C-alpha positions as CSV (number, residue, x, y, z in Angstrom):
1,M,294.6,215.2,88.6
2,M,298.2,214.9,87.3
3,R,297.1,212.1,84.9
4,I,294.3,214.2,83.6
5,K,296.6,217.1,83.0
6,N,299.1,214.9,81.2
7,T,296.3,213.6,78.9
8,I,295.3,217.2,78.1
9,K,299.0,218.1,77.5
10,S,299.4,215.2,75.1
11,I,296.5,216.5,73.1
12,L,297.6,220.1,73.1
13,L,301.1,219.0,72.3
14,L,300.0,218.7,68.7
15,L,299.1,222.5,68.7
16,H,302.4,223.6,70.2
17,R,305.2,224.7,67.8
18,H,308.7,224.7,69.4
19,R,311.8,225.3,67.3
20,K,314.9,226.2,69.3
21,S,316.5,229.4,67.9
22,H,317.4,231.2,71.2
23,P,319.7,230.1,74.0
24,D,318.1,227.9,76.6
25,I,318.4,229.0,80.2
26,Y,319.4,226.5,83.0
27,I,318.6,227.6,86.5
28,F,320.7,225.7,89.1
29,S,319.7,226.0,92.7
30,L,318.2,224.2,95.8
31,P,314.6,223.8,96.8
32,R,313.2,226.8,98.7
33,A,315.8,229.2,97.2
34,G,313.4,231.2,95.0
35,T,313.6,229.2,91.8
36,T,309.9,229.1,91.1
37,L,309.8,232.9,91.4
38,L,312.7,233.4,89.0
39,T,311.3,230.9,86.6
40,E,307.9,232.6,86.5
41,I,309.6,235.9,85.9
42,L,311.7,234.7,83.0
43,N,308.9,232.7,81.5
44,S,306.8,235.8,80.9
45,D,309.0,236.1,77.8
46,A,306.8,235.1,74.9
47,N,309.5,233.0,73.3
48,S,310.0,230.8,76.3
49,K,308.5,227.6,77.7
50,T,309.4,226.0,81.1
51,A,310.6,222.5,81.8
52,S,310.6,222.3,85.5
53,E,312.1,219.5,87.6
54,S,313.1,217.4,84.7
55,L,314.7,214.8,87.0
56,A,311.8,214.6,89.5
57,L,311.0,211.1,90.6
58,N,307.3,211.1,90.4
59,R,305.7,208.2,88.6
60,D,305.1,209.9,85.2
61,N,308.6,211.3,85.1
62,I,310.2,208.0,85.9
63,R,308.6,206.4,82.9
64,V,310.5,208.9,80.7
65,L,313.7,208.8,82.7
66,R,314.0,205.0,82.4
67,K,314.3,205.5,78.6
68,Y,317.6,207.3,79.3
69,F,318.9,205.9,82.6
70,E,319.2,202.6,84.5
71,E,316.8,202.4,87.4
72,D,319.5,202.2,90.0
73,F,320.9,205.6,88.8
74,L,317.8,207.6,89.7
75,A,318.2,209.5,93.0
76,E,317.2,212.6,94.9
77,R,320.5,214.3,94.3
78,Y,323.5,213.6,92.0
79,V,327.0,214.4,93.3
80,D,329.3,211.9,91.6
81,I,328.1,211.0,88.1
82,S,330.0,208.7,85.8
83,M,331.0,210.0,82.3
84,E,328.5,207.5,80.8
85,N,325.6,208.8,82.8
86,L,326.7,212.4,82.3
87,Q,326.4,211.8,78.6
88,K,322.9,210.4,79.1
89,I,322.0,213.6,81.0
90,F,323.3,215.7,78.1
91,S,321.2,213.6,75.7
92,Y,318.1,213.8,77.9
93,Y,318.3,217.6,78.3
94,G,319.2,218.0,74.6
95,D,316.1,216.1,73.6
96,L,313.9,218.2,75.9
97,S,315.5,221.3,74.4
98,E,314.6,220.2,70.9
99,G,311.1,219.1,71.7
100,K,312.0,215.4,71.0
101,S,311.0,214.3,74.5
102,W,308.6,215.5,77.3
103,N,307.3,214.4,80.6
104,S,304.9,215.5,83.3
105,Y,306.8,218.7,84.1
106,Y,307.6,219.6,80.5
107,W,305.8,222.7,79.6
108,S,305.0,223.1,83.3
109,D,303.6,226.5,82.4
110,F,300.9,224.8,80.2
111,F,298.0,225.9,82.4
112,T,299.3,229.4,83.2
113,K,298.5,232.7,81.5
114,N,302.2,233.0,80.4
115,H,302.1,229.8,78.2
116,S,302.9,230.4,74.6
117,F,302.0,228.0,71.8
118,S,305.0,229.0,69.7
119,T,308.4,229.0,71.5
120,S,312.1,229.1,70.7
121,R,313.8,228.6,74.1
122,T,313.4,226.4,77.1
123,I,313.9,227.5,80.7
124,F,315.0,224.5,82.8
125,K,314.6,224.6,86.6
126,T,316.6,221.9,88.3
127,H,317.5,221.2,91.9
128,K,319.3,217.9,91.5
129,I,322.5,218.5,89.5
130,T,323.9,221.7,91.0
131,Y,327.2,220.0,91.4
132,H,327.5,219.6,87.7
133,F,326.8,223.2,86.6
134,R,330.3,223.3,85.1
135,E,329.9,220.1,83.0
136,M,326.4,221.3,81.8
137,M,327.6,224.7,80.8
138,D,330.7,223.3,79.1
139,H,328.5,221.0,77.1
140,F,325.7,223.4,76.3
141,K,328.1,226.2,75.4
142,K,325.6,228.3,73.5
143,D,323.1,228.3,76.3
144,I,323.0,230.3,79.5
145,G,323.2,229.2,83.1
146,I,322.0,230.9,86.2
147,Y,322.9,229.8,89.7
148,L,320.5,231.1,92.3
149,L,321.7,231.4,95.9
150,R,319.7,232.4,99.0
151,H,321.1,233.4,102.3
152,P,322.1,230.3,104.4
153,V,320.0,231.1,107.4
154,S,316.7,232.1,105.7
155,H,317.1,229.2,103.3
156,S,317.8,226.7,106.1
157,L,315.0,228.0,108.3
158,S,312.6,227.5,105.4
159,R,313.8,223.9,105.1
160,V,313.7,223.2,108.8
161,R,310.0,224.4,108.9
162,K,309.2,221.9,106.2
163,G,310.7,219.1,108.2
164,W,313.0,218.1,105.3
165,T,316.1,216.1,105.7
166,T,319.7,217.4,105.2
167,Y,322.1,215.9,102.7
168,I,325.2,216.2,104.9
169,D,326.2,212.5,104.6
170,L,325.8,212.5,100.8
171,Y,327.7,215.6,100.0
172,S,330.4,215.3,102.6
173,E,331.3,211.9,101.1
174,A,331.2,213.2,97.5
175,E,334.4,212.5,95.6
176,K,334.1,215.8,93.8
177,I,334.8,217.8,97.0
178,K,336.4,215.4,99.6
179,E,339.9,216.6,98.7
180,L,338.8,220.2,98.4
181,L,337.2,220.6,101.8
182,P,339.3,222.4,104.5
183,T,340.2,220.4,107.6
184,A,338.2,222.9,109.6
185,A,335.1,222.2,107.5
186,K,335.5,218.4,108.0
187,D,335.8,219.0,111.7
188,M,332.7,221.2,111.7
189,I,330.7,218.5,109.7
190,T,331.5,216.0,112.4
191,L,330.7,218.3,115.3
192,V,327.4,219.5,113.9
193,S,326.4,216.0,112.8
194,D,327.0,214.7,116.3
195,S,325.6,217.5,118.4
196,G,324.4,220.4,116.3
197,S,320.8,221.9,116.3
198,D,318.6,221.2,113.3
199,L,319.4,224.7,112.0
200,D,323.1,224.1,112.3
201,K,322.7,220.9,110.3
202,F,320.9,222.6,107.5
203,I,323.4,225.4,107.4
204,V,326.2,222.9,107.1
205,S,324.2,221.1,104.4
206,W,323.8,224.5,102.6
207,C,327.5,224.9,102.7
208,L,328.1,221.5,101.2
209,E,325.3,221.6,98.6
210,N,326.5,225.0,97.3
211,Y,330.2,224.4,97.9
212,L,331.4,223.9,94.3
213,F,329.6,227.0,93.1
214,I,330.7,229.2,96.0
215,R,334.3,228.1,95.7
216,S,334.2,229.0,92.0
217,Y,332.5,232.3,92.6
218,Q,334.9,233.4,95.2
219,D,337.9,232.3,93.1
220,K,336.3,234.0,90.0
221,T,336.5,230.8,88.0
222,L,332.8,230.3,87.0
223,P,332.1,229.3,83.4
224,D,331.7,232.3,81.1
225,N,328.1,231.4,80.4
226,L,327.0,230.9,84.0
227,Y,325.8,233.9,86.1
228,P,325.2,234.2,89.8
229,V,321.9,235.6,91.0
230,F,321.2,236.3,94.7
231,Y,317.7,235.9,96.0
232,E,318.0,238.9,98.1
233,D,318.9,241.1,95.1
234,L,316.0,239.7,93.2
235,V,313.5,240.6,96.0
236,L,314.9,243.9,97.2
237,N,316.2,245.3,93.8
238,P,314.0,243.5,91.3
239,E,314.1,245.8,88.4
240,S,317.9,246.2,88.2
241,C,318.4,242.5,88.9
242,I,315.8,241.3,86.3
243,R,317.2,243.7,83.7
244,D,320.7,242.4,84.3
245,I,319.5,238.8,84.0
246,C,317.7,239.7,80.7
247,N,320.8,241.3,79.3
248,K,322.9,238.3,80.1
249,A,320.3,235.7,78.9
250,G,319.3,237.6,75.8
251,L,315.7,238.1,77.0
252,Q,313.5,241.1,76.2
253,Y,312.7,242.9,79.5
254,N,308.9,243.5,80.0
255,S,306.8,245.1,82.7
256,K,305.2,241.8,83.6
257,M,308.5,240.5,85.0
258,L,308.6,243.2,87.6
259,S,304.9,242.7,88.6
260,I,305.5,239.0,89.2
261,V,307.8,239.8,92.1
262,D,304.9,241.2,94.2
263,V,302.7,238.1,93.5
264,P,303.1,234.8,95.4
265,S,304.6,232.3,93.1
266,S,303.2,228.8,92.7
267,G,305.9,227.7,95.2
268,I,303.9,229.5,97.9
269,V,302.2,226.2,98.7
270,H,305.3,225.4,100.7
271,S,305.1,228.7,102.7
272,S,303.1,230.0,105.7
273,D,300.0,232.2,105.4
274,L,302.0,235.0,107.0
275,T,304.6,234.8,104.2
276,E,301.9,235.0,101.6
277,E,300.3,238.0,103.3
278,Q,303.7,239.8,103.5
279,I,304.4,239.2,99.8
280,R,301.0,240.5,98.8
281,A,301.6,243.5,101.1
282,G,304.9,244.3,99.3
283,N,306.9,243.8,102.5
284,K,310.1,242.6,100.8
285,N,312.3,243.1,103.8
286,Y,310.3,240.5,105.6
287,L,311.2,237.9,103.1
288,V,314.9,238.7,103.3
289,N,315.6,239.7,106.9
290,R,313.0,237.9,109.1
291,W,315.7,235.4,110.1
292,K,317.5,238.2,112.0
293,D,314.5,238.6,114.3
294,E,314.4,234.9,114.9
295,L,318.0,234.3,115.8
296,G,319.8,235.3,119.0
297,R,323.4,236.4,119.2
298,D,324.6,232.8,120.0
299,A,323.0,231.5,116.8
300,E,324.5,234.3,114.7
301,D,327.9,233.5,116.2
302,Q,327.5,229.9,115.3
303,L,326.6,230.8,111.7
304,K,329.8,232.7,111.4
305,K,331.8,229.8,112.8
306,I,330.3,227.4,110.3
307,L,330.8,229.6,107.3
308,S,334.4,230.4,108.4
309,A,335.2,226.7,108.7
310,F,334.2,226.4,105.0
311,N,336.1,229.6,104.0
312,I,332.8,231.1,102.8
313,T,332.9,234.9,102.7
314,I,330.2,235.5,100.2
315,Y,327.9,237.2,102.7
316,P,329.7,240.2,104.3
317,E,327.5,240.3,107.4
318,T,328.5,236.8,108.3
319,K,332.2,237.4,108.4
320,T,334.0,236.9,111.7
């Protein structure tokens, strides 16, 4: 099916006119944090096209990636990137931005009702290079970055249900943060890795995967062209949140953006039937707060201990 779609895309490519004249938008986040929802909201802008998962390691993507990177560079996550490979990433995204390159996820909105055949900006959704949001935003100074964060428990529970693996070992050994991590955080990593529950391990992984962003956010040192967005705000206060994003990103707010919040995104394939029912029913509190019904007091206390070890105070209700 993917090969057929790619063939159709290669033909329709001749009909598409893309000339960048508006700032691109880079969405940095982790899988299961709401990136598909946010991307679909922003892509309702008529000037925009979507390039989703540009670093995905499916067969068709790899064919393109090998034109830019050595095979041994390609990975599921990137935490310590050499300057040489960082320049290649800039070149790759720059070519995608200008329409000089494409792959199986380029114009990932091609078969949706929001696809436009004349566009002037690209919305990039990427999960693999969150540790390099600063380098990306420093290089693409005229573009806009959004870092989407979801509550550690609801995010971690979603990943536990999928049976996914954590990235504790990879991130805890990353040179970019080894010297930044508090001693208490290093002790917590060891303790949870040795004897923690699956949920504990995913929460620790959440802390590590988002550590550079959260540290910069709390220290008020984010790049001027990078803006934080919280999944909970997007779901519970969609109009004000979306309008704020549009103002920062130079997008024209439209009514379609708000209606998309109440419709399951294409990422719903990773969710339960109950979740889809609750979205269609407009029960937004279910999406944000259901974790509170699933956890007992002991689990909530453990969450506070983990976040405290990392000096994370970004969520008031988790403070000790």
